[in-house]
N, C-alpha and C positions, 0 to 999 in steps of 0.2 A: 486238223489228224482227220476230227470225229467225221466229218462229211464221206471223208474216204471208203472207199468199198471193201464192206466182211468180210466180204468170201478174199480176198486179197492180202486181208491186214494180218498180220504174225506177233501176238505179245511178249514182248520177251520177259520175263522172270528167273533175274539172278542177282548178285548178289553188285551193287553198284557201290563200287572203292578202288582205289589203286592198284590192292591182289588182284582185282579179277579184269582190272581194266583193258587185256589187251584183249580176251576172250571175250567180255561186252565189245568191245570194239570191229571184231573180227564177225560176230552174229551181225550186228546192225552193216557191215562193209557186205557183207553174204548176203541177206533178204534182201538190200535193197539191187543188189546187181541181177541178184534173180528176179526180179521187178513187182514184188511186192512189200507192202509199207510195213514199217516196219513200228508198232506202237510202248511204249514204255509209263512207266509211273514218269520221268526225268524232262521227258517232253513239257509239260506243265509244272508252271510251282505257284497256287492260288493259297493265300494263307486262310482263304475263306469256305475253301471246300477240306471238307474229312478227306486224310490221305485215304484210307480205307474205304470209303465211296468213288475214289475217281479212282481209285482199282476196279470195285464192283462196276464201274461204270467202262469202265476199256475193256477189259472183260469181257462183257459183251457186244465189246462193237470188235472185235476180232476173232474171226475161225480157229488162227491159227494159233497156239501156243507155244515158244520154248521156254521149256524151267529146265532149270541147271542146281541137280540137289548136291554136287560134286563140292560145296563148300558150306557142307553139316557140321565139321569138323570143331573145335571148343575151343573160346576167345583167349589168346594169349593172355589178355589183362582180367576178362570177367571171366575167366573160367568154366565159359557156360553155351551151349552150343548155338548156332542160328536158324532161327525156326519158319523169318519170313518166306522162303522161299518153297518148301515143306503147304504152309499155310495156304500161301496168292496158288498150289496145286490144286489144295485143295479146293477150291471158291473156281478154281475150272474145272476140272470136275462134275464139279457138284451141278454148275450153268450147264454141261453136258446132260447129264441125265439127269436133271429137274427142271431143263427150257421148253422154252415155245418149237416149231417146226426150224423152226432158223438156230435157232442154242444147240439143237443135239445134232451137230452137221458139226460141231467140232471138235478139229485132230491137232492133236497134239505130241510134241516132240518132248522126252524126258531126258534128263541125262545127270550121270555120274561117272566118279572120275572110277574109279575099278568096279569092273564086271560085277553084280551082283552084291559089292558092298549095301545097296539099298539095305538090305533084310535087316539089318542089324539092327536100322531106325525107323524104318517104317513099311513091312512087312506084307500091309494092308492094301499097297500096288502090288503084292509079287503076278507074276501069271502077264501082266504088265510089256510092251518092250520095251527095255530101260534101253537106255545104247550109253554106253563106255568110249573115254574122250583123252584118258592115261593122263588129261591135262597139256595133252597137245594141241597148241590151233591148228594147225595141218588139218590133222584128221580131227575136230570140234566144222571147222569148215568145211569138208569134203560132208561131212554126217550134214549136218543141214542144206546141204543145196541136194541129197539123194533123195529126203525129207519132201523139200518144197517140188523138188522133179514128181514124184511118184505122185503128188497132189495134186499140181499141175498141167493138165494131159494135156491140154491143150497151150501153152507152151515150150519152144524150142529156148535150154539155160544150156552155157557151155560146163566143161566135166567140175568137178569138183577143185584137180589137180591147179584146173587153168585160173578157175577165182583163186583158190590162194598164191596161184605167181602172182594175178594182179592185184589180191592185199598185199602183196610185198614192194611192185612199184607204186602204190596209190601212199605206202607209208613212208618211203624217199621221198616221193615228190608233196607229201606233207608238212616241212619241214620252215622247206623254202615259198612255198605261201599263205603257210600262217602267217609268216614276217612279212611280204608283202601284201597282204591286211592289212597291216595289228593286231596280230593275234598273238597270243604266250598259247605254246602248244600246250604247255603243260595245265595252262586253266582252260581250255573248251569246252562250254556245254554239252549236253547233247544235241542242244539241236545242232550246236556251231558246226559240230562233227556230222552231221547226217545232211547240211546242206555244201558240207564239202564232200563226202562222198557222192554227191548228189555232183556238184562239177568238175570232181575228178571223169568220172564214167561217161557224161554228155560231153566232156572231148580226146576223152579216150576211148 
């Protein structure tokens, strides 16, 4: 993964859990379908590397970043908020602000669930163009596609609704494909999922 081009790599900063899986999978599909490289912490598992060091490295290797702050609500068990997403957004913005000639070219898409809700918990980013997805995967896909299209002037990208329709076909194809290669769809690793996205795109 690390050998892929900085100028076409997108770092995903989002929750990695069951409640967010539909959005995470949608973002991976959309980025790959738009011919960009997906980067996320789940692509590597190495107990010898500190997780934060890995995140620093991955962010440094990506010109683009998608940061979803929609899951900042209090955890039902701990009654505490989740700060990983705004923390990693801060790292990305700092890399852009303090970085070298390559890092200052960074570009990010920041999501929230409802418009202007971020002002209640992270007002320091007020004035930036924050997108809302309303907890609707279709809107999420369309906005990612439009952002990538704006920042890939030399590429032809299908429309957001077309990608959404493709994503639905991919999801319908996925269970049988997993069964045919002895994979449990509920236990797919990130790399399993990404490989299956590439396989579907190549044959469709």
